[in-house]
C-alpha positions in Angstrom: 10.2 6.3 3.3 6.6 6.7 2.7 4.2 6.1 0.1 0.8 7.9 -0.4 -1.5 6.2 -2.8 -4.2 8.4 -4.5 -7.6 6.7 -3.4 -9.0 7.2 -7.0 -6.5 5.6 -8.7 -5.4 2.7 -6.1 -7.0 -0.4 -8.2 -7.4 -1.2 -11.7 -10.9 -1.2 -12.8 -11.4 -5.1 -14.4 -14.6 -3.3 -16.3 -12.6 -0.5 -18.0 -9.0 -1.5 -18.0 -8.2 0.6 -21.0 -8.6 3.7 -18.9 -7.2 2.7 -15.6 -4.0 3.0 -13.7 -2.3 3.1 -10.3 -1.1 6.5 -9.3 1.2 6.9 -6.0 4.2 9.2 -4.7 7.2 8.4 -2.6 8.8 10.6 -0.1 11.6 10.5 2.5 13.3 13.0 4.9 16.5 11.0 4.5 19.5 12.5 2.9 21.8 9.6 3.2 20.3 7.0 1.3 22.8 5.1 -1.0 19.3 3.6 -2.9 15.8 3.1 -2.6 14.0 0.6 -4.8 10.2 -0.5 -5.2 10.1 -4.2 -6.0 6.8 -4.6 -8.0 5.5 -8.1 -8.6 2.7 -9.4 -10.1 0.2 -12.1 -9.1 -2.1 -14.2 -11.6 -5.0 -15.4 -9.6 -6.3 -17.8 -12.1 -2.9 -19.4 -12.2 -2.0 -19.0 -8.6 1.3 -18.0 -9.6 3.6 -14.9 -8.9 5.6 -13.4 -11.5 9.3 -12.5 -10.6 9.8 -8.9 -9.1 10.6 -5.9 -11.4 12.9 -3.0 -9.7 11.5 0.5 -9.8 13.8 3.0 -8.5 13.3 5.8 -6.2 15.8 8.2 -6.9 13.9 12.0 -7.2 14.3 12.8 -3.5 12.7 14.2 -1.4 9.4 13.3 -3.4 8.8 11.3 -6.8 5.3 10.8 -8.4 4.4 7.1 -10.2 1.9 6.6 -12.6 1.4 2.8 -14.0 -1.6 2.3 -16.5 -3.2 -1.1 -17.0 -1.3 -1.3 -20.2 2.1 -0.4 -18.9 2.1 -3.0 -16.2 1.0 -5.7 -18.8 3.9 -4.7 -21.1 6.4 -4.6 -17.8 5.5 -8.2 -16.8 4.8 -9.3 -21.0 1.6 -10.4 -20.2 0.3 -12.7 -22.8 -2.3 -10.8 -24.8 -1.6 -7.4 -23.0 -4.6 -6.2 -20.5 -6.7 -8.9 -22.0 -4.8 -11.4 -19.6 -5.6 -9.0 -16.5 -8.4 -10.9 -14.5 -10.3 -10.2 -11.5 -8.2 -10.8 -8.2 -5.2 -10.5 -9.9 -2.7 -8.0 -7.9 0.2 -5.7 -8.0 2.7 -5.8 -4.7 5.0 -3.2 -4.5 7.5 -4.0 -1.9 10.1 -1.1 -0.8 13.7 -1.1 0.0 15.9 1.5 1.1 19.9 1.1 1.8 21.9 4.4 3.7 25.3 5.3 2.7 26.8 3.4 5.6 25.1 0.1 4.6 22.1 -0.2 6.8 19.0 -1.6 5.0 15.3 -1.2 5.7 13.4 -3.1 6.1 15.8 -5.5 7.9 15.8 -8.3 10.6 17.2 -7.4 13.9 18.6 -9.8 16.2 17.8 -12.9 13.9 17.1 -16.1 15.8 16.9 -15.0 18.9 13.9 -14.2 20.9 13.7 -10.3 20.5 14.3 -10.8 16.4 12.1 -8.3 14.8 12.2 -5.6 11.9 14.1 -2.4 12.0 11.0 -0.3 10.7 7.6 0.3 12.0 5.0 0.6 9.4 2.8 3.1 11.8 3.4 6.6 13.1 3.2 5.8 16.9 6.0 3.5 17.9 9.3 4.6 16.0 10.7 8.0 15.7 13.4 6.8 13.0 11.1 4.9 11.1 7.6 7.0 11.2 5.1 5.9 8.3 7.4 3.8 6.8 5.7 2.1 3.8 7.0 -1.8 3.8 4.7 -2.8 1.2 1.2 -2.0 -0.5 -1.1 -3.9 -2.8 -3.0 -3.0 -5.8 -5.8 -5.3 -6.8 -7.6 -5.8 -10.3 -11.4 -5.4 -8.8 -14.3 -6.7 -10.5 -18.1 -6.1 -10.6 -19.6 -7.2 -7.1 -22.3 -10.1 -7.0 -23.8 -11.0 -3.8 -24.2 -14.3 -4.1 -20.9 -15.1 -5.3 -19.7 -13.3 -2.1 -21.1 -15.5 0.7 -20.2 -18.6 2.1 -17.1 -19.5 4.4 -14.1 -18.0 4.4 -10.7 -18.9 5.7 -8.4 -16.2 7.4 -5.3 -15.5 5.6 -4.3 -12.3 7.7 -5.6 -10.5 10.8 -3.9 -7.6 11.9 -6.0 -7.7 15.4 -4.7 -10.9 15.6 -8.1 -12.5 16.8 -7.6 -15.1 14.2 -5.0 -17.6 13.3 -4.7 -18.0 9.5 -6.9 -20.9 8.2 -9.6 -20.3 10.8 -13.0 -19.9 9.2 -15.5 -16.9 9.3 -18.9 -17.2 7.9 -20.2 -14.2 5.4 -23.9 -13.7 4.1 -25.6 -11.5 2.2 -26.7 -7.7 4.2 -30.9 -7.2 3.8 -30.7 -5.5 0.4 -28.0 -7.2 -1.1 -25.7 -4.1 -1.3 -23.0 -5.7 0.8 -22.2 -8.4 3.1 -22.3 -9.2 6.7 -19.2 -11.0 8.2 -20.6 -12.9 11.3 -18.7 -12.5 14.9 -15.8 -10.5 13.0 -14.0 -9.8 16.1 -16.2 -11.5 18.4 -13.9 -14.8 18.7 -12.8 -13.9 22.5 -16.8 -13.2 23.4 -17.2 -14.4 27.0 -20.4 -12.5 28.4 -23.6 -12.0 26.7 -22.8 -8.7 24.9 -22.5 -9.5 21.4 -21.5 -11.2 19.2 -20.9 -8.1 16.8 -21.5 -8.8 13.0 -19.9 -6.3 11.0 -22.0 -5.0 7.7 -19.5 -4.1 4.9 -21.1 -2.0 2.0 -19.9 -2.9 -1.7 -20.0 -0.6 -4.8 -21.5 -3.1 -7.6 -19.4 -1.6 -10.1 -15.6 -2.3 -8.7 -16.2 -4.3 -5.3 -14.8 -1.2 -3.6 -16.0 -2.0 0.5 -16.7 0.5 3.0 -17.3 -0.4 6.7 -19.1 2.4 8.6 -18.6 2.8 12.3 -20.0 0.1 14.1 -19.2 -1.7 17.4 -17.1 -4.9 16.8 -16.0 -6.1 20.3 -15.9 -5.4 23.9 -12.6 -4.2 25.6 -14.0 -6.9 28.1 -13.4 -10.1 26.2 -9.8 -9.6 26.2 -9.2 -7.5 29.7 -11.5 -9.3 32.0 -12.6 -5.9 32.9 -14.7 -3.0 31.4 -12.1 -0.8 31.0 -12.6 1.5 27.7 -16.1 -0.3 27.0 -17.1 -1.1 23.3 -14.9 -1.3 20.3 -15.8 -0.1 17.1 -14.3 -0.4 13.5 -14.4 1.9 10.3 -12.6 1.3 7.0 -12.4 0.2 3.7 -11.0 -2.5 0.8 -12.4 -4.5 -1.5 -14.7 -7.6 -1.7 -13.5 -9.4 -4.9 -16.5 -11.9 -5.6 -14.9 -12.8 -8.6 -12.1 -14.2 -6.8 -13.4 -14.9 -3.6 -11.1 -12.5 -1.9 -12.2 -9.7 0.9 -9.4 -7.3 1.9 -10.0 -4.6 4.8 -8.4 -2.1 6.6 -10.0 -1.1 9.8 -9.5 1.2 12.0 -10.7 0.1 15.9 -11.5 2.7 18.2 -12.3 3.0 21.8 -14.0 6.1 23.7 -10.4 6.8 24.9 -8.9 6.9 21.2 -7.5 4.7 18.3 -5.6 1.4 18.3 -4.7 2.2 14.5 -5.3 0.3 11.3 -5.5 -3.2 11.2 -5.5 -5.2 8.0 -7.9 -8.5 7.4 -7.4 -10.5 4.5 -10.1 -13.2 4.0 -10.1 -16.2 1.2 -13.3 -18.2 0.2 -13.3 -22.2 0.6 
């Protein structure tokens, strides 16, 4: 089960909620599914509360198109005041679940409680032919205008897919030279052990929506991890959101070296 999100409608624009919508398509190559469902939940940032999940059925195999306007989403979760209740930093999470005709569930835990415990899906394109590109979940944010003074400061790590940082560790964020974005100091320089680096990563941010762009730039050295020169300097490139109104930075970055790509890794930071 794979989801492709329309990049033009991947978030709700807080400045124009009346005309905002989320658009995505779901795909499957399986012919033996008993059910496949998106469980959609709403997170209210200002109240720090999550609304109960609402099921959204995927039953038009092999492809189904979905569109949710901001108004429809507000109605689905019975938000007081409708779209006026939505605020910057709020988010909608879509969790996927598929069950085959013989009762196998995806995603599900394999060998629970044992050292080999793992999920039976691989949300990428390189490790598991049986679950290629399985989309376990995705998040759509309510964006907000970018104010650089609100964005700078100390952040704690919520999630680091590259696994440099543990949750709760802290990273400093400063403004870039012309105020059009931020600089994450030593984003992936935690294990720096020579005179190269640290590499500060610049994030350009659209002033109206908070959409972030990370242009190709150096971020780490292979030597810091392996103790040998190997593949040299690692670079990152990608994008996401800098939600200065709520103190959230969420980025999806591709890590590459001269030999190729390590794939996309998510980084989520929350301002202290």
